[in-house]
N, C-alpha and C positions, 0 to 999 in steps of 0.2 A: 298274301303279300307278306312282307316282312316285317318281325316288329319293333325295327326303327321305324318303317314308315308309319306305324299304329302310333307308336311313341311322340314320332312328330305332326302328327293330326290330333295326338290329345297338346301338345305343348302349343301348336295354336288355337288349340279353343282357350285354353285355359288363358293366353297373350290375350288375345281380341274380348273376353269378357273381362279381366281384370281393366283393360285400357277401355270397355266401357264406363265399369263401376268404376272409377276410377273418376271420370268426369262429373257421372251423377253424383257422389257424393259432394265432389270440390263446390259444385254450382248447389248444390242441397246448405251445404254450409255457408255459404253466402248469402243464402232466401234467408236460411233463419239470424246472420249478422244484420241486411238488410231490417229484416222485423223486426232486431231488438234495438236497432238505433231510430227507428219510423213508426211510437208507437201507434202512431192516430193509423196509419197503413196495417200493420196490425189488426188494432181495434176492426175496420172494415172488411178488412179478409176473415177475420174468425167470427162479423157478422156473417158476411156471404157462405161460409162454412154452415152454423148455427142454423141458417134458413134450408140449408138441402137439407139437414140432420131433420129438421121438421118435418119436411114433405116425404121425405121418405117414408116415415113412419117408422125408423128400427130397422127398416130394410139394407140391404146390403148395397151401395151406390155402386153404378157402372160406367162403364167410359162414358159414355153419353153425357149423359148426367154432370162428371167431370169436367168433360170439354165445353158445357153450356156456363160452367161459371167465369165468366167476364172479369170477373177482378182480379180470379185469380194467374189467371191467363196474363193481366195486365203487369200484373209483381214478377211472375217468370220471365217475361220478357224485358222485363224495364233492369232486373236482375241481372241476366245476360247481353245488356247493353252494356251496363258498367261494368260488370266482372264477365268478359268475355271468355268462352273455356281454353285454358290450356292448349299448344301445340305440344302433342308429344310424341317425340323422335326416337326411332326405335331402329336399331341394328340389326340385320340379320345375320346371325354369325353360323348359319347351316349352311354348307360348302358342300353344293350336290349340285348334280344338272337338272333344268326345270324340264321334266316329262308329263305331258297330258296324257292322261290314261282314258280309253275310248270304253 
């Protein structure tokens, strides 16, 4: 492979990573905002987090335990409903014929 192919692959990875990071950070900002303006929701979510912390007794929380947090799921879903993630349009400027590598 040529150095330009490797550079393009690295560019594609970095761009994809940044796009994903941007949308997650935006949604997290809106979640923080919604919890700030709705202190009763913040208190209820904090209670659910505290209950999980007591349940795991200082051990790390795993994916399945987070998936079991019903109120957390409701907070995330409601935030996504109120603040849908923005669509980011990207323009490809790499002008080269497309070839499949086998």
